[in-house]
Each structure stands twice: as structure tokens, then as C-alpha cells.
C-alpha positions in Angstrom: -0.7 91.0 -60.7 0.4 90.4 -64.2 -2.1 90.1 -67.2 -2.2 86.5 -67.6 -3.2 86.0 -64.0 -5.9 88.6 -64.4 -7.3 86.5 -67.1 -6.9 83.4 -64.9 -9.0 84.9 -62.2 -11.7 85.7 -64.9 -12.0 82.2 -66.3 -15.4 80.5 -65.5 -15.7 76.8 -66.7 -19.1 76.4 -68.5 -19.5 72.9 -67.4 -18.1 70.9 -64.6 -18.0 67.2 -64.9 -19.2 65.5 -62.8 -21.3 68.3 -61.9 -20.5 70.6 -58.8 -22.4 69.8 -55.9 -24.8 72.7 -54.5 -23.0 75.4 -52.1 -24.8 78.7 -52.3 -22.8 81.7 -52.6 -19.5 80.4 -54.1 -17.9 81.4 -57.1 -15.9 78.8 -59.2 -12.6 79.8 -60.9 -10.1 78.0 -62.8 -6.5 79.0 -62.2 -3.7 78.2 -64.2 -0.1 77.8 -63.2 2.6 75.5 -65.0 1.4 71.9 -65.4 -2.0 72.4 -63.4 -5.3 73.9 -64.0 -6.5 74.4 -60.4 -10.5 74.6 -59.6 -10.9 77.1 -56.9 -14.1 78.1 -55.1 -14.3 81.4 -53.0 -16.6 83.7 -51.2 -16.5 86.7 -49.6 -14.4 89.9 -49.5 -11.7 91.0 -47.4 -8.5 89.5 -46.1 -7.8 86.4 -47.5 -8.0 82.6 -45.7 -6.9 79.7 -47.9 -8.7 76.7 -46.8 -7.1 73.4 -47.9 -9.2 70.4 -47.6 -8.3 66.9 -46.7 -8.7 63.5 -48.1 -11.1 62.1 -49.9 -12.7 65.5 -50.1 -12.4 68.8 -51.9 -13.5 72.5 -51.6 -17.1 71.2 -50.8 -16.1 70.1 -47.5 -16.0 74.0 -46.3 -19.8 74.5 -47.4 -20.3 75.4 -44.0 -17.4 77.2 -42.6 -16.5 79.2 -45.6 -19.6 81.4 -45.7 -19.0 82.0 -41.6 -15.6 83.2 -42.4 -17.1 85.3 -45.2 -19.5 86.8 -43.0 -17.0 87.9 -40.6 -15.0 89.7 -43.3 -12.6 87.2 -45.0 -12.5 86.0 -48.5 -12.4 82.3 -48.2 -10.1 80.7 -51.1 -10.8 76.8 -51.4 -8.8 75.1 -54.0 -9.0 71.6 -54.9 -5.4 69.7 -54.6 -3.5 68.0 -57.1 -5.3 64.7 -57.7 -8.9 65.8 -56.1 -11.8 67.6 -56.9 -11.9 69.3 -60.3 -8.4 70.1 -60.7 -6.1 69.0 -63.8 -2.7 68.1 -63.8 -0.4 67.6 -66.6 2.0 65.5 -64.6 0.2 62.8 -62.2 3.5 62.2 -59.9 3.1 63.6 -56.5 5.9 63.7 -54.0 6.4 65.0 -50.4 6.4 68.8 -51.5 4.4 68.5 -54.7 1.4 69.9 -53.0 3.7 72.7 -51.3 5.1 73.8 -54.8 1.3 73.7 -56.3 0.2 76.0 -53.3 3.1 78.6 -53.5 2.3 78.7 -57.7 -1.5 79.3 -56.8 -0.8 81.9 -54.2 1.3 83.6 -56.8 -1.1 83.6 -59.5 -4.0 84.9 -57.1 -1.4 87.5 -55.7 -1.8 86.3 -52.3 1.5 87.5 -50.6 0.2 86.7 -47.2 -2.5 84.7 -46.0 -4.2 83.0 -43.1 -4.8 79.1 -43.6 -7.3 76.8 -42.2 -6.3 73.2 -43.5 -7.5 69.8 -42.5 -6.0 66.1 -42.8 -3.9 66.1 -46.2 -4.5 69.7 -46.7 -2.5 70.5 -43.3 0.8 68.9 -45.1 1.6 71.8 -47.8 0.0 74.3 -45.0 2.8 73.4 -42.5 5.3 73.0 -44.6 4.6 76.6 -46.1 4.6 77.8 -42.4 7.9 76.6 -41.9 9.9 77.1 -45.4 8.1 80.4 -46.0 6.9 82.1 -42.8 6.4 85.2 -44.1 3.4 84.2 -46.0 1.8 82.8 -43.3 -0.5 85.3 -41.1 -1.4 82.2 -38.7 -2.4 78.5 -39.4 -5.4 76.4 -38.2 -4.4 72.7 -38.6 -7.2 70.3 -38.4 -6.8 66.6 -37.2 -3.1 66.3 -37.9 -0.4 66.7 -35.1 2.2 69.4 -34.9 5.2 68.4 -37.1 7.4 69.1 -34.2 5.3 66.6 -31.8 7.1 64.0 -30.5 6.3 60.4 -31.5 4.9 57.4 -29.8 3.9 53.8 -30.7 0.5 54.9 -29.4 -0.1 56.9 -32.2 0.6 54.2 -34.8 -3.5 53.2 -34.7 -3.6 56.7 -36.5 -2.3 55.5 -39.6 -4.4 52.5 -39.8 -6.1 53.5 -43.0 -2.7 53.9 -44.9 -2.2 50.3 -45.9 -5.6 49.9 -47.5 -5.4 53.4 -49.5 -1.8 52.2 -50.6 -3.7 49.1 -52.4 -6.4 51.2 -53.9 -7.8 49.5 -56.9 -9.4 51.8 -59.2 -13.0 51.8 -59.3 -13.2 50.9 -55.7 -15.3 53.2 -53.2 -13.6 55.1 -50.7 -17.2 55.3 -49.1 -15.5 53.1 -46.2 -13.5 55.8 -44.9 -16.6 57.5 -43.5 -16.8 54.7 -40.7 -17.4 55.1 -36.9 -13.8 55.2 -36.3 -13.4 58.3 -38.6 -16.7 60.0 -38.2 -18.8 60.5 -35.1 -22.0 61.5 -37.1 -22.2 59.4 -40.2 -23.3 61.3 -43.1 -26.2 60.8 -45.6 -25.4 58.6 -48.6 -25.9 61.8 -50.7 -23.4 63.7 -48.9 -20.7 61.0 -49.3 -21.4 60.9 -52.8 -21.1 64.5 -53.2 -17.7 64.4 -51.4 -16.7 61.2 -53.6 -18.2 62.2 -57.2 -14.7 63.2 -58.5 -13.5 59.8 -58.0 -15.6 59.4 -61.5 -12.7 61.1 -62.8 -10.0 58.6 -63.8 -7.0 61.0 -62.8 -8.7 61.5 -59.1 -9.3 57.6 -58.8 -5.7 56.9 -60.0 -4.4 59.7 -57.5 -5.1 57.9 -54.3 -2.0 55.7 -54.2 -0.1 58.6 -55.5 -1.0 60.7 -52.6 -0.2 58.3 -49.9 2.8 56.5 -51.4 4.4 59.6 -52.8 3.4 62.4 -50.0 1.6 61.0 -46.9 4.3 58.1 -46.2 7.2 60.0 -46.7 6.0 63.0 -44.6 5.0 60.6 -41.7 8.6 59.0 -41.8 9.7 62.7 -41.6 7.6 63.3 -38.7 8.5 60.0 -36.8 12.3 60.7 -37.4 12.0 64.1 -35.6 13.3 66.3 -38.5 10.8 69.0 -37.8 12.0 69.3 -34.3 15.2 70.6 -35.7 13.3 73.6 -37.1 11.3 76.3 -35.5 7.5 77.1 -36.3 7.0 80.6 -36.6 3.6 81.7 -37.5 0.8 81.4 -34.8 -0.7 78.2 -35.0 -3.5 76.2 -33.8 -4.1 72.5 -33.7 -7.5 71.0 -33.4 -8.8 67.5 -32.9 -12.0 66.0 -32.2 -12.1 64.3 -28.9 -13.5 61.2 -30.7 -10.4 61.0 -33.4 -8.5 58.1 -31.6 -5.7 57.5 -31.2 -5.3 61.5 -31.0 -6.2 61.1 -27.2 -6.1 64.5 -25.7 -4.0 63.5 -22.8 -1.6 61.9 -25.4 -1.2 64.9 -27.3 -0.9 67.5 -24.8 2.2 65.2 -23.3 3.7 64.9 -26.8 3.4 68.5 -26.9 4.2 69.8 -23.6 7.6 71.5 -24.8 5.9 73.4 -27.6 7.8 76.6 -26.8 11.1 74.8 -27.7 9.8 74.4 -31.3 7.0 77.0 -31.9 6.9 80.9 -31.2 3.2 80.8 -30.8 1.1 77.3 -30.3 -2.2 76.2 -29.2 -4.2 73.0 -28.8 -8.1 72.8 -28.7 -10.1 69.8 -28.8 -13.9 69.6 -29.9 -16.4 67.3 -28.4 -18.7 65.0 -30.2 -16.1 65.1 -33.2 -13.8 62.4 -34.8 -11.3 63.0 -37.9 -13.7 64.3 -40.2 -13.8 67.3 -37.8 -15.2 69.6 -40.2 -18.3 67.2 -41.2 -19.0 66.5 -37.5 -18.4 70.0 -36.2 -18.5 72.8 -38.7 -19.8 75.6 -36.3 -17.0 74.7 -33.9 -14.4 74.7 -36.6 -15.4 78.1 -37.6 -15.5 79.7 -34.2 -12.2 78.3 -33.2 -10.9 79.6 -36.4 -12.4 83.0 -36.0 -11.1 83.5 -32.6 -7.7 82.2 -33.5 -7.6 84.7 -36.4 -9.0 87.6 -34.3 -6.1 86.8 -31.4 -3.4 86.8 -34.2 -4.4 90.1 -35.9 -1.9 92.8 -36.6 -3.0 95.9 -34.3 -4.1 98.9 -36.1 -1.9 101.6 -37.0 -1.8 104.2 -34.5 -3.4 107.5 -34.9 -2.4 110.8 -33.4 
């Protein structure tokens, strides 16, 4: 790691605005890469796992999962992505591969040559892009609430994108609390929990990024998926895709049917479904998510060197 990166890792912000929600055991860093000052929460020591949050949340969504990983001997690295949380960007533009570029720069700054990844929703996009583009940097991937990129498209999946028009028309100052409805979460969170998830929206940079995230990245990537672009590529890192059984229209029978020929597109691929959980699967079932991730990481661990 170069001298600049060392200083970056040691940086601590004296104050955070708005205040960070409470999560015991986490350390909070500012990691500087070209054009970006990323807030990164970390916990634990050992092999790195990079946890990439979904929309409209941030690092705090991992507050129950990351400590489980740390207890199991991993170092959980939870960045706030561009346009979210407490990360600050010089350039507000967001394109289909902006998050991928940001992720690579962050991994380089943290000297993470090869990591495991646990990613939800919007965070699964750069994680999967990295797995395709730079498989040597992905030891294994657990992808939550987002179908594998190689999956065949069906018109039955269209309701899964029902939230996008409203987000594309988002007006600054309007709350995103409507996303926590019964169509997206099985166990409605308390008002205080929703407020903690949405607190960074008080920052104009975050509130103004909503339309850019969906217009610049989510929609273009959805079109690539629908056109089957990733069916012409191969997914090499071991990958587990997890859905909540109440996350409609990602119905288990439909998803399994659309992924029935996965071995044509992926080296090592699995599906899992969690009871009593919907799209916000980490909020609904953090213990199940942690257990599935640890099981996958253990199954895909590299063997210890043989001793004579």
C-alpha cells in the first residue's frame, strides 16, 4: 500500500452530518480516491468481505450481518456508494459502470486484491460487474434480491421494476419511506429504523442522486439484462443468489425455471430462498442472510496447503 493510501486509512472524520446511526463495534473511515471521498464502516479482522448496500439504504443496513461475519473471522468492509450515505463525490453524474469504477478504485486504495462480496439490490450491480470483468478479484459472491445477470427474461418479471417510474420522477424533498411498504418488506420497520436508513437524504447530494442512480445506472443495466448481454459471457466466481420468498414477482418456481441452464453461463452457481422475507431481505431476515453467506464462503474456501 502506498503512503497516500496509508494516510487515507487512518483518516477519521471528527463529525458526521447528519449523525451516524448507532452500530456498536464499527470503525468509520474516509477513503479518498480520484473524485470521491467514500465513507467506509468496518468491523472485524481477517479475510475481507465487501458488503455493498442496496437502495435507499447505506452501510447501516449491515449492522446485524457484519458483526456475525466478524465473529466468524472475517473483516467486513461496508462502503457507502456514490450518491448515498456519507460519501461525497466531486462529479454527481452516474452511468452504468460508475459504481464499478468506484469499487475498483476503493479496492485498490484499501489494498484488497481479492475479496468476498455480499451485495444487495443496487449494490449487486457493481459486485456482479466486477465478477464478470475482473473475476480474479472476486473469491466468491452472494447476491441478494437481484437475479443473476445471465438469467433469461420473462414478461412475468416486469412487476419487479414497478418502483422505477416513481424513482425516475423523484422530486427533491420527497421522502422515500413509501418503499418500505408490504410489497417490499415482510416486517414493517419502526419509524426510527426508516428514519435512520433515510437520514442521509437530508444531504442535497444524496437526495439529488436518486434520479441519476436509476436513470443513469439501474435502467441501462436492466435493459442489458433484458437483452441478454450477459448470456454471451461466463460467470467464473462462485456465486449464490438469494431471494426472499415474499419478494414478488421473483417467485421461486419462476426463478428456478429461468435459471435451469445455469451451468451454460456460470462455473459455480446456486440459488437460495428465505422464508418470511421480501425484497429488503437483510432487514427482514439478517440471521438467515448471515448464515447463508457464511455457508457459501465456507464452501468456497480455498484448501489449506498440504503439509508433509
